[in-house]
C-alpha positions in Angstrom: 111.2 110.4 111.7 107.2 110.2 111.4 106.9 111.4 107.8 109.3 108.4 106.3 106.9 106.0 107.9 104.2 107.4 107.1 105.7 107.3 103.3 107.2 103.3 103.4 104.2 102.2 104.4 102.5 104.0 101.6 105.4 102.5 99.9 104.2 99.0 100.7 101.1 99.1 100.1 101.3 100.1 96.6 104.0 97.6 96.2 102.4 95.1 98.0 99.3 95.6 95.5 100.9 95.9 93.1 103.9 92.8 92.8 102.9 90.9 96.0 105.7 88.4 96.1 108.4 91.3 96.3 107.1 93.0 98.5 108.0 90.7 101.4 111.8 91.6 101.1 111.5 95.0 101.7 108.9 94.9 104.3 111.0 92.7 106.1 113.9 94.4 106.4 112.3 97.7 106.9 111.2 95.9 110.3 114.4 93.7 110.7 115.6 98.2 110.8 112.7 98.9 113.1 114.0 95.6 115.3 117.4 97.9 116.1 115.9 100.6 116.2 113.8 99.0 119.1 116.4 96.8 120.9 119.3 99.3 120.9 116.2 101.7 122.3 115.0 99.7 125.1 118.8 99.1 126.7 118.3 102.0 128.8 117.6 101.8 131.9 114.1 101.6 133.3 111.5 103.1 132.0 113.4 105.1 129.5 114.2 101.7 127.8 109.8 101.1 127.2 109.6 105.3 125.6 112.4 104.9 123.8 111.8 101.7 121.9 108.1 102.2 121.5 107.6 104.1 118.5 110.1 102.2 116.9 107.8 98.3 118.5 104.7 100.6 116.6 106.5 101.7 113.4 107.2 98.7 112.8 104.0 96.8 113.7 102.5 100.1 110.8 104.8 98.8 108.1 102.9 95.3 108.6 100.1 96.2 108.4 100.0 98.3 105.3 102.6 95.5 103.7 99.5 92.6 104.5 96.6 95.2 103.7 98.1 95.7 100.0 98.2 92.2 99.9 94.7 91.7 100.6 93.6 94.3 98.7 94.7 92.7 96.0 94.1 89.2 96.9 90.4 90.9 96.2 90.7 92.4 92.7 88.4 90.9 90.5 91.6 89.9 88.3 
């Protein structure tokens, strides 16, 4: 799962760099899917709910950061 998230982050960063407007839809779709996993993991009782939902929350945060970093880098380019 970790390798998959890393690959998604790299793809989104590259996509956000080359086509910033078109990168928003895949980013939101990925975050929506990870949010569903987080909500499903959070339904476990007590501490287990936090433990099961944390990987999905941190992955969603990483996806958002990689997309915004690609768009921010594109905005700093001179062309």
